[in-house]
N, C-alpha and C positions, 0 to 999 in steps of 0.2 A: 317877782323881782322887778324893781323899778329901773327903767331904761337910763335915767339920769345917773344912777349909781353904778352902772356897768363900766368896768375899766377895760383898757386895752388888753390887759392880761386875761380877763374873763373871755373876751372875744377870741383871743388866740386859743384858749382852751377849747372853746366850742368849735373853732375851725379845725383844730387838731383831731378832736373826737370825730367830726364828720368825715375828715380825710381817712382816718383809720377804719371807720365803718365802710366807706366806699371801697377801700382797698380789700377788705375782707370779703366783700360781695363779688368782686371781680376776679377771684382766683380761678385759674384753670383747673378743670377736673383732671384727676390722674386715674388711669385705669390700668389694670394688670393686662399683660399680653395674654390673649387666649390661645390655647394650644388645641390642635385638632383632637377630637375624641377618638378613643380607640375603637376599632371596628366592633369588638365584642360589646362595648357599651351601646353602640348604635343599634345592634341587633336586639339587645335587651330592652332598650327604650321603645323600639317599634313594636315589640311584643305587648307592651302596655295598651296599645290601641286596637289590637286585633278583635276584641270582643265588643267594640263600640258599634251599636247598630246604626245603619244609614237607611234612608228611604230610596228605593230604586223604583223607577217607573219607566214605562215604555209608551211612547207617544205614537199613536196610529196616524194622527193628523189633528189639525186645528180648524176652527171655523169662527168667523166673526159674524154675529147676528145682532139685530137690534132688540130692544126690550119688547117691542111689538111682536117681532117674530118669536121671541122666547115665550111670550104669553100664549101664542097660538099653538105651541107644541102639545101634542096629545099622544097617547099610546099609538104606535104605528107610524108616527111622523118620521121622515127621513131627513137627516142633516147631512148636507154635502160637506166634505172636508177638503181643505187645501192639500195638494199633493196627489200624485198619480198612483194608481194601483201598481204594486211591484216596486215602488220606491223604498229605499231603506227606512226603517223605523228609527226614531231617536231614542237612545237609552240614556236616562238621566239619573244621576245620584244627587239626592238632596236638591233637585231642581236644576242641576248643572249638566249639560251635555257632556258625556264622557266617551260614548261609542255609538255606533249604528249597527243595525242588524236586520235580519229578515224573519218574518213570522213562520213558525213551524208548528206542527201538531205533535205532541208527545203523549201518546195514549189518548186519554179523553180531555187533555188540557192543551192550552196554547203554550208555546215557548218562543224564545227568540234566539236565533243563531247569530252570534257576533260576527260581523263582516268587516268592521273597521273600528280601530281604536283612535280616538281623537288625541292628537299630540298635545303636550302641555302648552306649546307656543300657540297652537290653533285655539285651544280653550281660552287663553288670555286674549287673543285677537277677537274672539266672539264676544267676550265680556265687554269689550269697548264699544260694541255696536249700540 
């Protein structure tokens, strides 16, 4: 289209079209009001996740060592851990601390007796560290 042939009417049409497209882009979204789920639905929904496996680990302690120290480790080497004997062990689910406990012996195996459950607010606080 040649600019010299453009009329005022053509320009108005372009302006109107761009205004209409701008108006359609800025409409507010409308959502239905959500109602609370019935308790039976919540119980049914939670049952869906009961069989999902999670990784549980118990931490006896941690140690920071250098690569040089790591390379010197041999069978029989002793690694000192942070934390004192008798301190609670950390119980983690998928790497997140959820409880603490103490080491026990169950038959020929080790076990952990839960002594403290970490509250949800405490878990959130620890994540922000």
